[in-house]
C-alpha positions as CSV (number, residue, x, y, z in Angstrom):
1,M,-21.5,0.2,-0.6
2,R,-21.5,1.4,-4.2
3,R,-18.9,4.0,-3.3
4,L,-16.6,1.3,-1.8
5,Y,-16.8,-0.7,-5.0
6,L,-16.3,2.3,-7.3
7,V,-13.2,3.4,-5.3
8,A,-11.9,-0.2,-5.4
9,A,-12.5,-0.6,-9.1
10,L,-10.8,2.8,-10.0
11,T,-7.8,2.0,-7.7
12,W,-7.4,-1.5,-9.1
13,G,-7.8,-0.3,-12.7
14,L,-5.3,2.5,-12.3
15,D,-2.8,0.2,-10.6
16,I,-3.0,-2.4,-13.4
17,A,-2.8,0.3,-16.1
18,T,0.3,1.9,-14.6
19,K,2.0,-1.4,-14.0
20,I,1.5,-2.4,-17.7
21,W,2.9,1.0,-18.6
22,A,5.9,0.5,-16.2
23,V,6.7,-2.9,-17.6
24,N,6.7,-1.7,-21.1
25,N,8.5,1.6,-20.6
26,L,10.8,1.4,-17.6
27,S,14.0,-0.4,-16.6
28,A,15.8,-1.2,-13.3
29,R,19.1,-0.2,-14.8
30,N,18.0,3.1,-16.3
31,P,15.7,5.0,-13.9
32,V,13.8,8.0,-15.2
33,E,14.6,11.0,-13.0
34,L,11.6,13.3,-12.5
35,L,12.9,15.3,-9.6
36,G,16.6,14.4,-9.8
37,S,17.4,11.5,-7.5
38,F,14.6,12.5,-5.1
39,F,11.8,11.0,-7.3
40,Q,12.5,8.5,-10.0
41,L,10.6,5.8,-12.0
42,T,12.4,2.5,-11.7
43,L,11.0,-1.0,-12.5
44,V,11.4,-3.5,-9.7
45,R,9.9,-7.0,-9.6
46,N,9.2,-7.6,-5.9
47,P,8.7,-11.3,-4.8
48,G,7.9,-10.3,-1.2
49,A,5.8,-7.9,0.8
50,A,6.5,-4.2,1.5
51,F,10.1,-3.3,1.5
52,S,10.9,-6.7,-0.1
53,F,10.2,-8.3,3.2
54,A,9.9,-12.1,3.3
55,T,10.7,-12.7,-0.4
56,G,10.3,-16.4,0.0
57,A,6.8,-16.2,1.4
58,T,4.9,-14.9,-1.6
59,I,2.3,-17.6,-1.4
60,V,1.6,-16.6,2.3
61,F,1.0,-13.0,1.2
62,T,-1.3,-14.3,-1.6
63,F,-3.5,-16.1,0.9
64,I,-3.5,-13.1,3.3
65,S,-4.6,-11.0,0.4
66,F,-7.5,-13.4,-0.4
67,A,-8.6,-13.2,3.3
68,A,-8.5,-9.4,3.2
69,V,-10.6,-9.3,0.0
70,I,-13.2,-11.8,1.5
71,A,-13.4,-9.9,4.7
72,I,-13.9,-6.5,3.0
73,L,-16.6,-8.0,0.6
74,Y,-18.4,-9.6,3.6
75,Y,-18.5,-6.4,5.6
76,S,-19.0,-4.0,2.6
77,T,-22.8,-4.4,2.8
78,K,-22.8,-3.2,6.4
79,I,-20.8,0.0,5.8
80,T,-22.8,3.2,6.1
81,S,-20.0,5.8,6.5
82,L,-18.8,7.4,3.3
83,G,-15.4,7.9,4.9
84,W,-15.1,4.2,5.7
85,A,-16.4,3.2,2.3
86,N,-13.7,5.3,0.7
87,T,-11.1,3.8,3.1
88,L,-12.1,0.2,2.5
89,G,-12.4,0.9,-1.2
90,L,-8.8,2.0,-1.3
91,V,-7.7,-1.1,0.7
92,L,-9.7,-3.4,-1.6
93,G,-8.4,-1.8,-4.8
94,G,-4.8,-1.9,-3.5
95,V,-5.0,-5.5,-2.3
96,L,-6.5,-6.6,-5.6
97,G,-3.8,-4.7,-7.6
98,N,-1.0,-6.6,-5.8
99,L,-3.0,-9.8,-5.7
100,T,-3.4,-9.7,-9.5
101,D,0.4,-9.6,-9.8
102,R,0.8,-12.5,-7.4
103,L,-1.7,-14.6,-9.4
104,F,-0.7,-13.8,-12.9
105,R,2.8,-12.6,-13.2
106,S,6.1,-14.5,-13.5
107,P,7.3,-16.8,-12.0
108,G,3.9,-18.4,-11.8
109,F,0.4,-18.7,-10.3
110,L,0.2,-17.7,-6.6
111,K,3.9,-16.9,-6.7
112,G,4.0,-13.9,-9.1
113,E,6.2,-10.9,-8.4
114,V,4.6,-7.5,-7.7
115,I,5.5,-4.7,-10.1
116,D,6.9,-1.7,-8.2
117,W,8.0,1.4,-10.1
118,L,7.8,4.6,-8.0
119,E,11.0,5.5,-6.1
120,L,11.7,8.1,-3.5
121,T,15.2,8.7,-2.1
122,H,15.9,6.5,0.9
123,W,12.6,4.6,0.4
124,P,11.8,1.3,-1.2
125,V,10.3,1.3,-4.7
126,F,6.5,1.0,-4.5
127,N,3.4,1.2,-6.8
128,L,-0.1,2.8,-6.8
129,A,-1.7,-0.2,-4.9
130,D,0.8,0.3,-2.1
131,S,0.1,4.0,-2.1
132,A,-3.7,3.3,-1.9
133,I,-3.2,1.0,1.1
134,V,-1.0,3.6,2.9
135,V,-3.6,6.4,2.2
136,A,-6.3,4.1,3.5
137,A,-4.4,3.5,6.7
138,F,-4.0,7.3,7.2
139,L,-7.8,7.8,6.6
140,A,-8.6,5.0,9.0
141,I,-6.5,6.7,11.7
142,V,-8.2,10.0,11.1
143,L,-11.7,8.5,11.1
144,T,-10.9,6.6,14.3
145,I,-9.5,9.7,16.0
146,R,-12.7,11.6,15.0
147,N,-14.7,8.8,16.4
148,V,-16.4,8.0,13.1
149,G,-17.6,4.4,13.0
150,P,-18.0,2.4,9.8
151,V,-21.7,1.8,10.6
152,D,-24.2,4.5,11.7
153,V,-25.7,3.0,14.9
154,A,-28.9,5.1,14.5
155,K,-29.8,3.4,11.3
């Protein structure tokens, strides 16, 4: 359980710090090329979900995020697997990172735009919170394939 919260706090903190840096140092009009056009840093304010899907439904995603946070916090005390603690910690930190934007960024409370700033060629711009959620999904698949449950039944 402590591992889950530690991973979540680190993920959330890094996401917030990098978004603050991105807002202060990047622009949508002048991307910073790190590996040519393959990998760039570009500031985007995303009012929707992944891939700018459902841009008019920000408040819906806000409440889905609240539900995810509540569910993870509720089940966190039951997790005994280190792998699942890491996985859920990444999800929790990622969800909290994007939820923080939706709560406190412009255009207003519960409707804020998520800051995205990492861009790969032929891929939508994303952030560290999005990356944490994707890595967590991959870990969940691996743990499931390896038949590792979130709770040790023997305990």
